[in-house]
C-alpha positions as CSV (number, residue, x, y, z in Angstrom):
1,K,-107.1,11.3,-3.5
2,P,-103.4,10.7,-4.3
3,A,-100.9,13.8,-3.6
4,L,-97.1,15.1,-4.3
5,V,-95.9,16.7,-1.2
6,G,-92.7,18.3,-1.2
7,L,-90.9,20.3,1.2
8,T,-87.9,23.1,1.0
9,T,-85.6,23.2,4.3
10,G,-82.9,25.1,5.9
11,R,-81.6,28.7,4.8
12,Y,-82.8,28.5,1.3
13,A,-86.8,27.9,2.7
14,R,-86.1,31.3,5.0
15,E,-84.2,32.8,1.4
16,E,-87.4,31.6,-0.5
17,S,-89.9,33.0,2.4
18,E,-88.3,36.5,2.6
19,K,-87.5,37.4,-1.2
20,K,-89.7,35.5,-3.2
21,T,-93.7,36.2,-3.4
22,A,-96.1,33.2,-3.3
23,V,-95.8,33.6,-7.4
24,Q,-92.8,33.4,-7.7
25,R,-92.8,30.4,-4.8
26,R,-95.2,28.3,-7.3
27,E,-94.1,29.3,-10.5
28,G,-90.2,27.9,-9.0
29,V,-91.4,24.3,-7.6
30,L,-93.2,24.0,-10.7
31,T,-90.4,24.5,-12.8
32,Q,-88.5,22.4,-11.1
33,L,-91.5,19.4,-11.6
34,R,-91.3,20.3,-14.7
35,D,-88.0,19.5,-15.7
36,M,-87.4,16.6,-13.6
37,Y,-90.1,14.7,-14.7
38,L,-89.3,16.5,-18.3
39,S,-93.2,16.9,-19.0
40,P,-94.8,20.4,-19.5
41,Q,-97.8,19.1,-17.9
42,A,-96.4,19.7,-14.7
43,M,-96.9,23.1,-15.1
44,S,-100.6,22.7,-14.4
45,P,-101.2,20.6,-12.2
46,L,-104.6,20.5,-10.8
47,E,-104.3,22.2,-7.6
48,Y,-101.6,23.2,-5.3
49,M,-101.1,24.4,-2.3
50,E,-98.4,25.7,0.1
51,A,-97.9,26.6,3.4
52,D,-94.8,29.2,4.0
53,W,-94.1,27.7,7.9
54,C,-91.6,31.0,8.2
55,S,-94.1,33.0,8.3
56,E,-96.3,31.4,10.6
57,E,-96.2,33.0,14.2
58,F,-96.7,30.4,16.4
59,S,-94.5,27.1,14.9
60,G,-91.4,29.5,13.6
61,G,-90.7,27.9,10.7
62,C,-90.9,24.5,11.2
63,F,-93.7,22.0,10.8
64,A,-92.7,19.1,13.1
65,G,-89.8,19.1,15.6
66,V,-86.5,17.3,15.2
67,C,-84.3,16.3,17.5
68,P,-80.8,15.7,16.8
69,P,-79.2,12.5,18.6
70,G,-78.5,13.0,22.8
71,L,-80.7,16.2,22.5
72,M,-83.7,14.5,24.5
73,T,-81.3,12.7,26.6
74,R,-79.6,16.0,27.8
75,T,-82.3,18.6,28.4
76,K,-84.9,15.3,29.7
77,D,-85.6,17.3,33.0
78,A,-86.3,20.7,31.4
79,A,-88.9,19.1,29.3
80,R,-90.4,17.0,32.1
81,R,-90.5,20.4,34.2
82,A,-94.3,22.3,34.1
83,C,-95.0,25.3,32.4
84,G,-97.9,26.6,33.9
85,R,-100.9,23.9,33.5
86,V,-99.0,22.4,29.9
87,H,-97.6,19.2,31.2
88,F,-95.4,16.6,28.8
């Protein structure tokens, strides 16, 4: 089943999470889609799902880790050390 996926990132994502309700975020996303695609149909999706990663306890605001260039090279020894029974 096809899906349209969008991500809000960085400072803007934190602000959206802290200052808006899920209903307000949904309205904002659908309004942007309506304006982008010039279609009022965007305001009535078949399904709408949201994951507020900023409020997620274990990820701390990110659905995936992103490493800038050189980070893995500089931290490889720390990453190799076991953490209790967890080994990488």
